[in-house]
C-alpha positions as CSV (number, residue, x, y, z in Angstrom):
1,M,-0.1,0.0,0.2
2,H,2.7,2.3,1.1
3,R,4.5,1.8,-2.6
4,K,1.2,2.7,-4.3
5,K,1.0,5.9,-2.5
6,I,4.8,6.7,-3.2
7,L,4.4,5.9,-6.8
8,F,0.9,7.8,-7.1
9,I,2.6,10.9,-5.7
10,V,5.6,10.7,-8.1
11,L,3.1,10.5,-11.2
12,F,1.3,13.7,-10.2
13,I,4.6,15.5,-9.5
14,N,5.7,14.5,-12.7
15,T,2.5,15.6,-14.2
16,L,2.8,19.0,-12.7
17,H,6.3,19.5,-13.8
18,Q,5.2,18.7,-17.4
19,T,2.3,21.1,-17.5
20,P,3.7,24.7,-17.8
21,L,1.7,27.3,-15.6
22,H,1.1,29.2,-18.9
23,A,-0.6,26.4,-20.3
24,L,-3.7,27.0,-18.1
25,P,-6.1,29.8,-19.8
26,E,-6.6,32.8,-17.6
27,T,-9.8,34.8,-17.9
28,C,-11.4,38.2,-17.9
29,P,-12.2,38.7,-14.0
30,T,-16.3,38.0,-13.8
31,V,-18.7,40.7,-12.9
32,E,-19.0,39.2,-9.4
33,E,-15.4,39.4,-9.0
34,I,-15.3,42.8,-10.1
35,K,-18.1,43.8,-8.1
36,N,-15.8,42.4,-4.8
37,H,-12.9,44.3,-6.2
38,R,-11.0,40.7,-7.1
39,F,-9.4,41.9,-10.3
40,H,-6.7,39.0,-9.6
41,G,-4.3,41.3,-11.6
42,W,-6.1,43.3,-14.2
43,L,-5.9,46.9,-14.5
44,P,-8.8,49.2,-15.2
45,L,-7.8,51.1,-17.6
46,Y,-9.9,53.8,-19.8
47,K,-10.5,52.9,-23.4
48,S,-10.1,56.1,-24.8
49,N,-6.0,56.6,-23.9
50,E,-5.3,53.4,-21.5
51,E,-4.4,55.4,-18.7
52,L,-5.5,53.8,-14.8
53,A,-9.0,54.5,-14.1
54,T,-9.6,56.9,-11.2
55,S,-10.7,55.3,-7.8
56,K,-13.7,57.1,-8.0
57,D,-14.7,55.8,-11.8
58,V,-13.4,52.0,-10.7
59,V,-16.1,52.3,-7.8
60,Q,-18.8,53.5,-10.4
61,F,-17.8,51.2,-12.8
62,K,-18.4,48.3,-9.7
63,E,-21.9,49.5,-9.1
64,H,-23.0,49.6,-12.8
65,V,-21.4,46.5,-14.5
66,T,-24.3,43.6,-15.0
67,A,-22.1,41.2,-17.9
68,F,-19.5,40.3,-19.6
69,Q,-19.5,41.0,-23.2
70,S,-16.3,40.6,-25.0
71,A,-12.2,40.0,-25.0
72,Q,-9.6,41.5,-27.4
73,W,-6.3,40.5,-27.7
74,N,-4.1,43.0,-29.8
75,R,-0.3,42.5,-29.7
76,A,-0.1,46.5,-30.4
77,Y,-0.8,47.3,-26.7
78,L,1.4,46.9,-23.7
79,E,-1.6,45.0,-21.8
80,N,-2.6,43.2,-25.0
81,G,-5.4,41.2,-23.4
82,H,-8.7,43.4,-22.9
83,C,-12.0,42.6,-21.5
84,F,-15.3,44.6,-22.2
85,Y,-18.4,44.6,-20.1
86,Q,-21.9,46.1,-20.4
87,G,-23.0,48.1,-17.8
88,T,-26.7,50.2,-16.4
89,E,-24.6,53.5,-17.0
90,N,-22.1,55.0,-19.5
91,I,-19.0,54.5,-17.3
92,V,-19.0,51.2,-18.0
93,N,-18.5,51.6,-21.7
94,T,-15.4,53.8,-20.7
95,I,-13.6,51.5,-18.9
96,I,-11.7,47.9,-19.7
97,F,-9.8,45.6,-17.4
98,A,-6.4,44.8,-19.4
99,K,-3.4,42.4,-18.6
100,D,-0.4,41.4,-20.2
101,A,-1.2,37.9,-22.3
102,W,1.2,35.7,-24.1
103,R,-1.9,35.1,-26.7
104,P,-5.5,34.2,-27.0
105,A,-6.2,30.4,-25.9
106,E,-7.6,28.0,-28.6
107,T,-11.0,28.0,-28.4
108,A,-13.8,28.5,-31.1
109,H,-15.3,31.6,-29.8
110,W,-11.7,33.2,-30.7
111,S,-11.7,34.6,-34.4
112,W,-8.2,36.6,-35.9
113,V,-9.0,39.9,-37.3
114,T,-5.4,39.8,-38.0
115,P,-3.6,36.9,-37.6
116,N,-0.8,36.8,-34.9
117,I,-1.8,40.3,-34.2
118,M,-5.4,40.8,-33.1
119,A,-8.2,38.6,-32.2
120,E,-11.6,39.2,-30.8
121,C,-14.0,36.9,-28.8
122,Y,-17.4,37.3,-28.3
123,S,-19.3,35.4,-25.7
124,Q,-21.5,36.0,-22.5
125,Q,-19.0,33.8,-20.4
126,V,-15.8,34.9,-19.4
127,T,-14.4,31.1,-19.5
128,D,-14.7,30.8,-23.4
129,C,-12.8,33.8,-24.0
130,G,-9.5,32.8,-22.2
131,F,-5.7,33.7,-22.7
132,M,-2.5,31.5,-22.7
């Protein structure tokens, strides 16, 4: 019995070692995560100039965001993974959540606008629009 446990642990660790962390898709923050201020490394930026949104505007965004809308990956931006949302006030249309992302995850929801430069993902679920 002891040998089986050791073998299992060795195989499990070996599997973890062979699966790089970047192979697991990262998703945009959900509406619930945003409302609870759990952006997990995502930056709230203004769409117009890519500058960090003010605390006041982030508070308003959190109050009025209602749904995930889409994601975009664009090599031209420093934080090339962008998340877009819908809401009940215009403030939601002025802010995106952004993070550096290696590339879009390979799912049926992503489509390349310009191959290896810009891609878009439209879905109501953040899990459909992951980033690598």
